[in-house]
C-alpha positions in Angstrom: 40.7 9.7 30.3 39.3 8.5 26.8 38.5 5.1 26.1 39.4 3.5 22.6 36.1 4.9 21.2 36.6 8.2 22.4 34.1 7.9 25.4 34.4 9.2 28.8 33.4 6.2 30.6 30.6 7.0 33.0 31.1 10.8 32.5 30.3 11.4 28.6 28.4 14.4 27.8 25.0 13.5 27.5 24.1 15.1 24.0 27.3 13.7 22.8 26.3 10.0 23.9 23.0 10.6 22.3 24.6 11.6 19.2 26.8 8.5 19.2 23.7 6.3 19.8 21.8 7.7 17.0 24.8 7.1 14.6 25.0 3.4 15.9 21.5 3.0 15.2 21.7 4.3 11.5 24.9 2.7 10.6 25.3 -0.1 12.9 21.8 -1.4 13.2 20.5 0.0 10.0 17.5 1.7 11.6 15.3 3.7 9.5 15.6 7.5 9.4 12.1 7.7 10.6 13.0 5.6 13.6 16.3 7.6 14.1 14.3 10.7 14.1 11.6 9.5 16.5 14.7 8.4 18.9 16.3 11.7 18.4 13.0 13.6 19.4 12.6 11.6 22.7 16.2 11.8 23.5 16.4 15.4 22.9 13.5 15.8 25.3 15.2 13.7 28.0 18.3 16.0 27.3 16.6 18.9 28.0 14.8 17.6 31.1 18.0 16.6 32.5 19.6 19.9 31.6 16.7 21.7 33.6 17.9 19.5 36.6 21.4 20.4 36.2 22.4 17.2 34.5 24.4 17.3 31.3 26.5 13.9 31.7 25.6 10.4 31.2 26.3 9.5 34.8 23.6 11.6 35.9 21.0 9.6 34.2 19.3 7.4 36.9 16.2 5.4 37.2 14.9 8.1 39.3 15.4 10.8 36.7 13.9 8.8 34.3 10.8 7.9 36.2 10.5 11.7 36.9 10.7 12.5 33.0 7.9 10.2 32.3 5.9 11.3 35.1 6.2 15.2 33.9 5.2 13.8 30.3 2.1 12.3 32.0 1.1 15.4 33.7 1.4 17.3 30.7 -1.2 15.1 29.2 0.7 13.2 26.7 -0.8 10.3 25.2 -0.1 7.0 26.7 1.1 5.6 23.4 3.7 8.8 23.4 4.8 8.0 26.9 5.1 4.4 26.0 7.2 5.1 23.0 9.5 7.5 25.0 10.1 4.8 27.5 11.1 2.4 24.8 13.5 4.9 23.3 15.2 5.8 26.4 15.4 2.1 27.4 17.2 1.4 23.9 19.5 4.1 24.6 20.5 3.3 28.1 21.1 -0.4 27.1 23.3 0.9 24.2 25.1 3.0 26.7 25.8 0.3 29.3 26.9 -2.3 26.5 29.5 0.3 25.2 30.6 1.3 28.4 29.4 4.8 28.5 27.4 3.9 31.5 28.4 1.3 34.1 24.8 0.0 34.6 21.8 0.4 32.7 19.2 2.4 34.7 16.7 1.9 32.1 16.4 -2.0 32.6 14.0 -1.4 35.5 11.8 1.4 33.8 8.6 0.1 33.0 6.4 1.6 30.1 2.8 2.6 31.0 0.4 0.2 29.5 -1.5 1.5 26.6 -5.2 2.7 27.2 -7.7 -0.4 27.1 -9.5 0.3 23.9 -12.9 -1.6 23.9 -13.7 -3.2 20.6 -16.3 -1.6 18.4 -19.8 -3.1 18.7 -22.6 -2.3 16.4 -26.1 -1.6 18.1 -28.7 -4.4 17.4 -30.9 -2.1 15.4 -28.2 -1.0 13.3 -27.3 -4.6 12.5 -30.9 -5.1 11.7 -31.2 -2.0 9.3 -27.9 -3.4 7.5 -29.1 -6.5 7.0 -32.5 -5.5 5.9 -30.7 -3.1 3.4 -28.6 -6.3 2.2 -31.8 -8.4 1.8 -33.4 -5.7 -0.5 -30.3 -5.5 -2.7 -30.5 -9.5 -3.1 -33.9 -9.5 -3.9 -33.1 -9.0 -7.8 -30.8 -12.3 -7.8 -27.6 -10.2 -8.0 -25.0 -13.0 -7.2 -22.7 -10.5 -5.4 -25.6 -9.2 -3.4 -26.7 -12.5 -2.2 -23.1 -13.4 -1.3 -22.7 -10.3 0.6 -25.8 -10.9 2.5 -24.8 -14.6 3.2 -21.3 -13.4 4.3 -22.6 -10.8 6.7 -25.3 -13.1 8.2 -22.8 -15.8 8.8 -20.1 -13.4 10.5 -22.6 -12.0 12.8 -24.6 -15.2 13.4 -21.5 -17.3 14.1 -19.0 -14.8 15.4 -16.2 -16.3 13.2 -12.9 -14.8 12.0 -12.7 -13.6 8.5 -9.9 -15.9 7.9 -12.2 -19.0 8.9 -14.9 -17.5 6.8 -13.0 -17.3 3.7 -11.5 -20.8 4.2 -14.8 -22.5 4.6 -15.7 -25.4 2.0 -19.4 -26.6 1.0 -18.8 -29.7 3.0 -18.3 -27.6 6.3 -21.9 -26.3 6.0 -24.6 -28.4 7.8 -27.8 -26.8 6.7 -30.0 -29.3 8.7 -28.3 -28.9 12.0 -27.6 -25.1 11.5 -24.0 -25.5 12.2 -20.6 -24.7 10.4 -17.4 -26.4 11.0 -14.4 -24.0 10.9 -10.6 -24.3 11.4 -9.4 -21.9 13.9 -6.1 -20.6 15.2 -3.5 -23.3 15.7 -5.5 -25.7 13.3 -8.1 -26.1 16.0 -11.5 -27.4 14.7 -14.7 -26.2 16.2 -18.3 -26.4 15.2 -20.3 -23.3 15.5 -24.1 -22.6 15.4 -26.0 -20.1 13.5 -29.6 -19.2 13.1 -32.5 -19.2 10.6 -31.7 -15.8 9.0 -28.2 -16.9 8.2 -29.4 -20.3 7.0 -31.9 -18.7 4.5 -29.2 -16.4 3.3 -26.8 -19.1 2.9 -29.4 -21.2 0.9 -30.3 -18.3 -1.5 -26.5 -17.8 -2.1 -26.0 -21.5 -2.9 -29.0 -22.0 -5.1 -29.1 -18.6 -7.0 -25.7 -16.8 -6.2 -23.0 -19.0 -6.2 -23.8 -21.1 -9.6 -23.7 -17.5 -11.4 -20.2 -16.5 -9.9 -18.8 -20.2 -10.3 -19.7 -20.0 -13.9 -17.6 -16.8 -14.2 -14.6 -19.0 -13.3 -15.3 -21.7 -15.7 -12.9 -22.0 -18.6 -14.3 -21.1 -22.1 -14.9 -23.9 -24.8 -11.5 -25.1 -26.0 -9.6 -24.7 -22.9 -7.1 -27.5 -21.8 -9.0 -30.4 -20.2 -6.9 -30.4 -17.0 -8.1 -26.8 -16.3 -11.3 -26.8 -14.1 -13.6 -24.1 -12.5 -11.9 -21.8 -10.2 -14.8 -22.1 -7.6 -13.6 -25.4 -6.5 -14.9 -26.5 -3.2 -15.1 -23.0 -1.5 -18.4 -22.0 0.1 -17.8 -18.4 -0.9 -16.6 -17.2 -4.2 -15.2 -13.7 -5.4 -16.5 -11.8 -8.4 -14.3 -13.7 -10.7 -15.4 -17.1 -9.6 -12.2 -18.2 -7.4 -12.5 -18.6 -3.5 -13.3 -15.3 -1.9 -10.2 -13.8 -0.4 -9.8 -11.9 2.9 -9.1 -8.5 1.4 -12.3 -8.9 -0.6 -14.4 -10.0 2.2 -12.8 -7.0 4.3 -14.1 -4.7 1.6 -17.6 -6.1 1.7 -17.8 -5.5 5.4 -16.0 -2.1 5.5 -18.2 -0.5 3.0 -21.0 -1.2 5.2 -19.7 -0.4 8.6 -18.3 3.1 7.4 -21.7 4.2 6.5 -22.7 3.7 10.1 -22.5 6.2 13.0 -19.9 5.4 15.4 -16.2 5.2 15.5 -13.9 2.4 15.4 -12.5 -0.3 13.2 -14.7 -1.1 10.1 -13.4 -4.7 9.4 -15.1 -8.0 9.6 -13.6 -8.5 13.2 -16.2 -5.9 14.3 -19.1 -8.6 13.6 -17.3 -11.0 15.7 -17.2 -8.4 18.6 -20.7 -7.6 18.0 -22.0 -11.1 18.0 -20.1 -11.8 21.3 -21.2 -8.9 23.1 -25.0 -9.3 22.0 -24.8 -13.1 23.1 -23.7 -11.8 26.7 -26.3 -9.0 26.6 -28.8 -11.9 25.9 -27.6 -13.6 29.0 -25.3 -16.4 27.3 -22.8 -18.1 29.5 -19.2 -16.8 29.2 -17.9 -20.4 28.7 -20.3 -21.1 26.0 -19.2 -17.7 24.1 -15.6 -18.7 24.7 -16.0 -22.0 23.1 -18.1 -20.4 20.2 -15.4 -17.9 19.6 -12.6 -20.5 19.7 -10.6 -18.6 22.4 -8.0 -20.5 24.1 -8.2 -18.5 27.3 -11.3 -17.4 29.1 -9.5 -14.2 29.7 -9.8 -13.1 26.0 -13.4 -13.7 26.0 -14.1 -11.6 29.3 -13.2 -8.2 27.4 -16.8 -8.6 26.1 -18.2 -8.5 29.6 -16.4 -5.1 29.9 -18.3 -4.0 26.6 -21.6 -5.0 28.0 -20.8 -3.3 31.1 -19.9 -0.1 29.4 -22.8 -0.1 27.4 -25.0 -0.8 30.6 -23.5 2.3 32.1 -24.1 4.4 29.0 -27.9 3.5 28.7 -28.0 4.0 32.4 -26.6 7.7 32.0 -28.9 8.5 29.1 -32.0 7.0 30.3 -32.2 6.9 34.2 -33.8 10.1 35.3 -31.4 10.1 38.4 -28.2 9.2 36.8 
């Protein structure tokens, strides 16, 4: 017997139910064609798998069948991200089937997607950092304001392990060159004071004395401009090429150009220096809670990822260096 929507409750043909679900997604939920295609590919694979088990109706879709389907995908060597996506697709389908009466219960509600593979953050080796900073220092010798800024930006990112959003938000008054500390405003509006070293201080002093005034002048209005108009530099510690506060995208480009030139895979953004600073601190014997406070992590568990990085690096060194590895 058909219900008002033309479904056989609990015994609809599976391929027909999948088509109805996709139409609902396309027209009822306004999903993009790309999302609908992804759903179709995953559910077509499920339909073929079920058919191989002699199942062609929706009431044959059980939790055990779904688990077997994902397990088979895993045995075939599919990526964890692909299996997780398939799990999400089938859970969306069974939820719709349950809510629309095609299925009496939702077998996918207890289906758990596999966790994605744990990707350790990219960390730049100490000798690579040193070589990079030496190259920036050589460029800054000629008093090019952009080169002076780039050196100060990278030195501070690495020395203090701060986020790029925290870096571009710094004002001149946040810097304490005598105490070698910088005051940053982190996530949730939480303020913290972070130390930095002498090389970062020297780069910052060169930037403030020889680089920043030149870029600030680029943002100063020409003679005859309205009196209310002032320099775009304002109170910002770091400035872009046009004299206004350095933006996140510009800071990202500065770092990306440097990191992309280095050997190794992984992200090339400013966060890599944050990962690198934390790992090098732990490699040097720093206390985990001190690193947590420096990075501004709310949870110690977030900081602990860097202990895994240090352990992974130690294992790699052991494998390549120990004669009995």
